[in-house]
N, C-alpha and C positions, 0 to 999 in steps of 0.2 A: 504493500500500500504506499502510495506517495502522499506526503503531507506538504501542503501549500499554505503559507502564512499570508501571502500578498495576492492582490488581484493579478499582478503580472505573472506570478508563479503559476496560479491555477489556470489562467488563460493559455500559457505556454503548454502545460501538461494536457490540456484538453485539445488544443490545436493539433498536437502530434497525433492524437488518437483519431480526431475527426478527419484528418487528412488520409487516414487509413480506411475511411468509410465507416467507422464505427458509430453505433447509436448511443447517445449519451442520455443518462437519467440523472436527475438531481433530487436528493432528499434533504430539504431544508429543515434544520432542527436547532433547538437551543441547548442541546446536550442533556446530560444526565440520562443517558439512553436506557430504555427499557424494552420489553418485547413488543410493544406497540410500534416503536421506532424500527425494531428489527423486521417487523412485518412489512413496513414501507421499503426498507432496504432490499428484502427478499423479492418484493414485487418489482423493484427496479432491476435487480440482478437477473431476474427471470426474463424480462422483456427488453432489456438493453444490454449492449455490449460493455459499456463503461458506466460505473455508478460513482457519482460524486455525492458525498455527504458534507453538508456545511454545519458547523457548530458555531452559533453566534447568539449570545444573550442580547437581544436587541433592546437598547435602552429607550428607543422612541416609542415602543408600544406599552411601556409601563407608566402608570400615573404617579404623581408625587408621593402618594402614601402607599404604594404597592411594594412588591417584594423584589425589586431589582437587585439590591445589595445582597439579599439572603437567598436568591434563587439557587437551588441545589446545583452543584458543580462537582464533577469528578472526571477530569480529562483523561487520566491514565486508564481508567476503566472503560471510558468511551472509545478510546483508541483500540483497546483490546477487543471490544465489542465489534467495532467496524472491521478489524482484521478478520475475526471469526466469521462475519457475515459476508465477506467477499467484497468489501468496498475497494475500489481502485484508487480513488483520490479523496483525501480528507482536507476540507478547506477550513482553516482556523483563523479568520481575520480578527483583528482587534477593532475596537469601536473607532479609533482614529482612522483605520484603513477604510472602513465603511462610510464613516461621516467625517471627512477631513475638515480641517479648519475653515470656517465661514460656510459650511454646507448650508444651503437654504432652499432646496427644491424638494417638495413633498407631493405625494399623490393623495388627493382627497376623494375617497370612495363615496358613492351616492347612497340611495335609499336602502340598499342591502345592509349598510353599515349602521343604520340609525337605531333599529330596535335591539332588544335583548342585550347582549354584551355591549353593543354600541351606546345604549342608553345609560348603562351604569358604569362604563369605563370610557369617558369622553377622550377622544384622541387616539384610542387604542388601535382601531383599524386604519387610521392615517399612518401610524407607524408600521403596522403590519404590511399594508399595501406598498409602502415605500421600500421597505427592506426586501420584500419578495420581488418587487420590480427590479431592484438593484441586483439581487442574486440571479435572477433570470437573465439580466443583461450581461452579467459577468460570465456566467457559465454557458449561456445560450444552449440549454438542453433540448433535446427532442421531446422529453416528457419530464414532468415534475410530479412528485408523489406526496400526498397529504392524507391525514387520517380523518375519518368521519367524525371522531369525537369533537373536533373543532369545526363543527358543521358550518357555522356562520362564517368563519374564516375562509373555508374552502369556497363558499358561495361568493364572497367578496373578491377572492383571487381569481376565480373563474370569470366573473363579470369584468374584472380589470383586463385580464388577457384578452377577452373577446372585444372589449371596447377599444383597446389600444393596439389591436392586430398584432399581438405577440405570437410568434410562430412556435408555440409549445403546447403539448397536450397535457391537461391537468387531470391526473388520475387520483380518484378517491379510494382509499383502502378502508374496509370495514373496521370498526372499533374493536380493539383487543381487550378482552376482559380477564380479570382474575377468575379463579375457580368459583368464587362466591358471587360473581357478577360485577364487582367494582371495575369501572373503566380504568385502564392503566393510564397513569399520569405522573410526570415528574414530581408534581406537587404532593402526591401521596406520601412522599418521604417525610413531609411535615407532620403527618398524623401519628399520634400515640397509638398504642395498642387498642385501647378502648375507643378512641376516635375512629380508628380504622374499621372496627367492627360497626360502629354506628353509621359510617359513611355508606355501607351497603344498601341502606334503605333508599338511596337515590335511584340506583339502578333497578332495585326491586320494584319501586313505584312505576318507573318507565316501562319495565318489561311487563308488568302487570297490565298496564294500559294497552301495550302492544298485543298481548294475548287476548284481551278483551275485544280489541278491534278485529283480530283474526277470527274471533269467535262470533262476530256479527254485530258488535256495538260500534255504531258509526256516529253517535251524537258527540259532538266536540266537547261540550261542557261535561258530560259524563265521563269521557275518557280522561280529561284533566283531573276530574275529582277522584277517579280510580288511582291515578298516579299520586295525587297529593295525599290520599288516605294512608299511603304506605310510608310516607316521608315524615314520620313522627319523631325520628331521632336526630334530625338536623337541628342546628342552633338558629339559623335563619335562612329564609328563602328569598333569593333576589328575583327569580322569575321561574314560572312553570307555565309554558305556553305552547299551544298547538298552532303551527304555522304551515302555510303552503310551502312544499318542499323546494319549489323553484323561486318564487317571489318573496318568500318570507312574510307575506301578508298574513294577518290573523285568520284563522279558519272559524267561521261562524256557522252554527247549525250543524248540518251533516257533512261528514267527510266524504266528498265525492271524487277527489283526485289525490295523487300522492301528497302526503303531508309528513311533517316531522314534529315530534314532541320534544321540546328542549327544556333543560332545567339548569339553574345555577344556584348553589346553596353553599352555606358556610357550615363547616364542621369546626368548632373552635374558631380560630382566626384563619383557617384554610379555606379558600374558595375553590370549589370543584364544579366542573361542568360535565354534562352528559347529554345524550339524545338517543332517541330510537326513531326509525322511519316506519311510518304506517302505510 
C-alpha cells in the first residue's frame, strides 16, 4: 500500500495507474475505521482495479460545540486495516493541505441539506459538500463509495455530483450493523458499556417500523409511532422522521413510494444517527 500525504503525491500515484487503464475507486473517511468502512473498501476493491482511501477529519463540517478535538483517531490501526482490506493508496492530508491559508471557496448545498441533520447542525453539509468535492477533484475516481447510515449525506453528495456534472459514480453501500442491530459508527467508541446497551433501542425502533411496513402497515404516522415506542432508553431525540427516499420531503398519510425513516438521538453526550429504507 502506498501512502500519500500531499495532493501532489496522491495525484502522481493515481496518474500512473490511470495511464495503465485501471478503474479507480475512492472511499472517503474520517478514520477510526470499523467494519462499516471495510464494507465500503471491499465494494471498491470488488468493482475497481485501484482503491484509494482518504482519512481526513474535516474541520469544516463540525460546529463550534461539537467533537472535532475529541473525534476518535487511531492511524496505526487504520493503516493496518487498509492493508488487510487490499487498499492500494492511503491519502492522509493535513488540514493545511486541504484548506490552505486564505481558503475561501465553499459549496452551498440546497434543499436536501436543510432538514434533519441540516436543521440541527448548521453549516454541516456545507463542510461535507466542500470536502467531498475537493477529494473528488483531487482523486478523480471513477466511483466513490459511501455508507447508507449517512443517508442524508449521500443524498447531498449525489445531488452535488449531478448538479455540477462531476464524472463519478456514487455508490451507496448498505449499513453494517453489530450483531445486536446497532449501526456501526466511529462515535460508538464514546459509549460506556451501559450506554452501548441502551443505544440498541434506536435500531430496534427503526427495524420494528420496517418490519411493520413489510407486514402491510403503510400509515406514516403509525410507522413513526412504532419506531418511537421502542426508543425508550435514549436520553434525547433530535428527530425521528419519515421522508421521501429521493427528495427528503416529509411523507404525509400513506407511504406510496420509496421512503426512509431516519433518527438522530443522544445517548449521554454521544449523538448517533441511523435509518432504514421502507
